[in-house]
Backbone as CSV, one residue per row, in Angstrom:
resi,resn,N_x,N_y,N_z,CA_x,CA_y,CA_z,C_x,C_y,C_z
1,VAL,75.302,-6.107,-24.919,75.577,-6.085,-23.469,76.100,-4.680,-23.075
2,TYR,75.445,-4.098,-22.034,75.884,-2.756,-21.507,76.338,-2.987,-20.171
3,THR,77.483,-2.557,-19.801,78.029,-2.773,-18.466,78.421,-1.472,-17.794
4,PHE,77.973,-1.379,-16.541,78.237,-0.173,-15.750,78.963,-0.639,-14.450
5,GLY,80.140,-0.006,-14.145,80.934,-0.379,-13.076,80.467,0.244,-11.762
6,THR,79.451,1.084,-11.820,78.819,1.830,-10.631,77.346,1.651,-10.665
7,GLY,76.666,2.372,-9.839,75.229,2.428,-9.810,74.695,3.258,-10.994
8,VAL,73.370,3.033,-11.300,72.802,3.746,-12.455,71.482,4.464,-11.882
9,LEU,71.450,5.764,-12.230,70.196,6.492,-12.063,69.472,6.717,-13.257
10,LEU,68.249,6.283,-13.506,67.488,6.648,-14.717,66.643,7.785,-14.345
11,SER,67.119,8.919,-14.800,66.329,10.187,-14.456,65.728,10.777,-15.714
12,GLY,65.339,9.943,-16.612,64.564,10.378,-17.823,64.069,9.061,-18.458
13,ASN,63.358,9.246,-19.560,62.727,8.106,-20.196,63.898,7.361,-20.954
14,ILE,63.951,6.009,-20.901,64.892,5.204,-21.578,64.229,4.458,-22.693
15,HIS,64.864,4.546,-23.930,64.294,3.892,-25.091,65.189,2.773,-25.517
16,PHE,64.472,1.612,-25.752,65.148,0.461,-26.338,64.589,0.293,-27.737
17,ASP,65.412,0.441,-28.735,65.037,0.327,-30.076,65.690,-0.826,-30.870
18,GLY,64.881,-1.780,-31.278,65.440,-2.935,-31.872,64.383,-3.892,-32.461
19,SER,64.738,-4.923,-33.054,63.720,-5.847,-33.551,63.252,-6.832,-32.485
20,ASP,62.293,-7.624,-32.820,61.732,-8.557,-31.861,62.720,-9.626,-31.439
21,THR,63.822,-9.776,-32.081,64.853,-10.831,-31.794,66.058,-10.181,-31.072
22,ASP,66.143,-8.899,-30.995,67.292,-8.289,-30.299,67.250,-8.508,-28.847
23,ILE,68.389,-8.782,-28.253,68.436,-9.019,-26.780,69.333,-7.979,-26.113
24,PHE,68.846,-7.376,-25.051,69.613,-6.338,-24.423,69.881,-6.800,-22.972
25,ILE,71.146,-6.772,-22.582,71.598,-7.217,-21.224,72.289,-5.996,-20.679
26,ILE,71.783,-5.543,-19.472,72.342,-4.382,-18.782,72.872,-4.886,-17.470
27,GLN,74.220,-4.854,-17.368,74.907,-5.310,-16.060,75.314,-4.153,-15.269
28,ILE,74.804,-4.105,-14.027,75.087,-2.930,-13.189,75.795,-3.390,-11.880
29,ALA,76.961,-2.871,-11.586,77.766,-3.314,-10.483,77.214,-2.735,-9.197
30,GLY,76.450,-1.675,-9.248,75.960,-1.036,-8.070,74.400,-1.165,-7.954
31,ASN,73.713,-0.093,-7.660,72.289,-0.006,-7.528,71.663,0.492,-8.809
32,LEU,70.442,0.205,-9.045,69.622,0.777,-10.127,68.453,1.502,-9.549
33,VAL,68.334,2.792,-9.799,67.330,3.665,-9.302,66.588,4.333,-10.510
34,GLN,65.287,4.078,-10.634,64.565,4.717,-11.712,63.749,5.823,-11.047
35,ALA,63.926,7.010,-11.430,63.264,8.224,-10.857,61.747,8.138,-11.102
36,ALA,61.070,8.858,-10.290,59.627,8.872,-10.331,59.206,9.405,-11.746
37,ASN,58.005,8.766,-12.218,57.342,9.200,-13.440,58.079,9.131,-14.697
38,PHE,59.185,8.388,-14.789,59.905,8.149,-15.993,59.646,6.699,-16.415
39,ASN,59.801,6.477,-17.765,59.396,5.174,-18.337,60.545,4.568,-19.104
40,VAL,60.439,3.227,-19.242,61.218,2.448,-20.154,60.386,2.197,-21.393
41,ILE,60.746,2.725,-22.564,59.864,2.606,-23.769,60.554,1.758,-24.755
42,LEU,59.719,0.890,-25.372,60.136,-0.048,-26.377,59.743,0.451,-27.759
43,GLU,60.711,0.384,-28.756,60.410,0.883,-30.109,60.938,-0.117,-31.097
44,GLY,60.422,-0.043,-32.317,60.947,-0.828,-33.451,60.665,-2.318,-33.296
45,GLY,59.791,-2.782,-32.432,59.614,-4.189,-32.213,60.317,-4.845,-31.092
46,ALA,61.118,-3.983,-30.342,61.831,-4.560,-29.176,60.796,-5.149,-28.164
47,LYS,61.199,-6.221,-27.514,60.264,-6.890,-26.584,60.938,-6.859,-25.107
48,ALA,59.994,-6.650,-24.155,60.359,-6.636,-22.798,61.110,-7.876,-22.398
49,GLU,60.595,-9.051,-22.833,61.178,-10.362,-22.494,62.626,-10.609,-22.882
50,ASN,63.032,-9.648,-23.775,64.441,-9.790,-24.284,65.355,-8.685,-23.625
51,ILE,64.820,-8.013,-22.536,65.606,-7.076,-21.789,65.969,-7.607,-20.406
52,PHE,67.215,-7.747,-20.091,67.663,-8.303,-18.885,68.436,-7.289,-18.025
53,TRP,67.966,-6.908,-16.887,68.598,-5.991,-15.958,69.302,-6.843,-14.916
54,GLN,70.583,-6.982,-14.872,71.345,-7.790,-13.874,71.999,-6.733,-12.880
55,VAL,71.481,-6.644,-11.721,71.863,-5.623,-10.766,72.541,-6.236,-9.583
56,ALA,73.715,-5.810,-9.193,74.474,-6.326,-8.055,73.978,-5.746,-6.770
57,GLY,73.389,-4.595,-6.802,72.902,-3.964,-5.555,71.364,-4.045,-5.506
58,PHE,70.730,-2.905,-5.025,69.288,-2.939,-4.937,68.679,-2.223,-6.215
59,VAL,67.413,-2.448,-6.413,66.666,-1.881,-7.497,65.508,-1.101,-6.906
60,GLU,65.367,0.187,-7.316,64.114,0.986,-6.869,63.542,1.507,-8.091
61,VAL,62.157,1.267,-8.266,61.454,1.940,-9.281,60.529,2.956,-8.614
62,GLY,60.700,4.239,-9.066,60.074,5.287,-8.414,58.565,5.452,-8.577
63,VAL,57.923,6.241,-7.812,56.470,6.460,-7.885,56.071,6.786,-9.312
64,GLY,55.093,6.097,-9.761,54.527,6.288,-11.148,55.398,5.915,-12.341
65,ALA,56.569,5.315,-12.064,57.454,4.990,-13.133,57.040,3.581,-13.728
66,GLU,57.381,3.446,-15.000,57.100,2.201,-15.721,58.394,1.531,-16.186
67,MET,58.618,0.362,-15.632,59.859,-0.340,-16.087,59.414,-1.556,-16.961
68,GLN,60.303,-2.019,-17.747,60.086,-3.179,-18.636,61.326,-4.077,-18.605
69,GLY,61.048,-5.360,-18.741,62.094,-6.324,-18.787,62.119,-7.281,-17.593
70,ILE,63.220,-8.004,-17.585,63.347,-9.041,-16.564,64.477,-8.510,-15.587
71,ILE,64.152,-8.372,-14.342,65.053,-7.747,-13.308,65.615,-8.884,-12.522
72,LEU,66.963,-8.995,-12.420,67.614,-9.896,-11.694,68.374,-9.070,-10.652
73,GLY,67.796,-9.000,-9.418,68.406,-8.176,-8.384,69.020,-9.017,-7.283
74,PHE,70.235,-8.625,-6.921,70.987,-9.326,-5.917,70.398,-9.075,-4.480
75,THR,70.125,-7.859,-4.219,69.462,-7.509,-2.911,67.995,-7.138,-3.132
76,SER,67.551,-6.230,-2.465,66.080,-5.887,-2.580,65.655,-5.180,-3.945
77,VAL,64.420,-5.460,-4.333,63.758,-4.784,-5.445,62.507,-4.146,-4.831
78,VAL,62.363,-2.831,-5.097,61.244,-2.081,-4.497,60.524,-1.359,-5.608
79,PHE,59.224,-1.599,-5.681,58.432,-0.818,-6.648,57.510,0.086,-5.768
80,LYS,57.740,1.394,-5.937,57.068,2.334,-5.039,55.632,2.538,-5.556
81,THR,54.817,3.294,-4.814,53.346,3.483,-5.064,53.152,3.929,-6.508
82,GLY,52.225,3.178,-7.187,51.830,3.540,-8.489,52.771,3.157,-9.527
83,SER,53.921,2.551,-9.259,54.857,2.143,-10.332,54.408,0.873,-10.841
84,SER,54.979,0.498,-11.950,54.657,-0.812,-12.618,55.810,-1.384,-13.414
85,LEU,55.796,-2.702,-13.515,56.502,-3.450,-14.438,55.579,-3.765,-15.568
86,VAL,55.568,-3.032,-16.583,54.532,-3.092,-17.705,54.552,-4.500,-18.208
87,THR,55.679,-4.977,-18.512,55.827,-6.348,-18.966,57.191,-6.920,-18.442
88,GLY,57.205,-7.965,-17.734,58.422,-8.543,-17.183,58.303,-9.429,-15.998
89,ARG,59.406,-9.623,-15.417,59.508,-10.453,-14.268,60.471,-9.870,-13.251
90,VAL,60.343,-10.207,-11.915,61.274,-9.754,-10.936,61.836,-10.972,-10.175
91,LEU,63.137,-11.114,-10.197,63.806,-12.185,-9.468,64.787,-11.478,-8.512
92,SER,64.615,-11.657,-7.246,65.490,-11.083,-6.248,66.011,-12.043,-5.275
93,GLN,67.305,-12.000,-4.955,67.890,-12.974,-4.063,67.391,-12.731,-2.612
94,THR,67.082,-11.512,-2.260,66.788,-11.213,-0.897,65.235,-10.874,-0.719
95,ALA,64.779,-9.867,-1.327,63.414,-9.392,-1.024,62.826,-8.528,-2.200
96,CYS,61.577,-8.616,-2.442,60.802,-7.805,-3.401,59.691,-7.159,-2.683
97,THR,59.593,-5.844,-2.853,58.505,-5.094,-2.160,57.727,-4.407,-3.245
98,LEU,56.319,-4.665,-3.205,55.480,-3.973,-4.099,54.546,-3.075,-3.233
99,ASP,54.609,-1.808,-3.516,53.837,-0.840,-2.788,52.752,-0.294,-3.667
100,GLN,51.645,-0.978,-3.843,50.511,-0.656,-4.658,51.128,-0.562,-6.134
101,ALA,51.818,-1.603,-6.501,52.501,-1.563,-7.867,51.875,-2.781,-8.629
102,THR,52.193,-2.726,-9.906,51.492,-3.740,-10.820,52.665,-4.365,-11.650
103,ILE,52.574,-5.722,-11.699,53.586,-6.494,-12.515,52.737,-7.254,-13.580
104,THR,53.037,-7.194,-14.846,52.426,-7.978,-15.895,53.419,-8.930,-16.525
105,ALA,53.140,-10.196,-16.420,54.046,-11.189,-16.976,54.060,-11.185,-18.545
106,PRO,55.218,-11.389,-19.100,55.322,-11.365,-20.644,54.556,-12.533,-21.204
């Protein structure tokens, strides 16, 4: 479990390295913003369905960025043009906006 008391900006590629049974829980007290053209990369057998992004604020996936995992967003979740959720799900309490984005279920 990784806990952040503020918002998080992903301004580079993020790597999850683990076995196919490892579970990653990322709890964010603020917003989660993934910058354009950066990716979440799985290594060593890590699976997207075992990554949980719990976000108290909004989530924004930038243009051309690739996210992976299950997003639990309290407010809005926005996938900008050309972005994708390579493998995962999006659950938002308020709204989800897909702007020419792709989501692939696990």
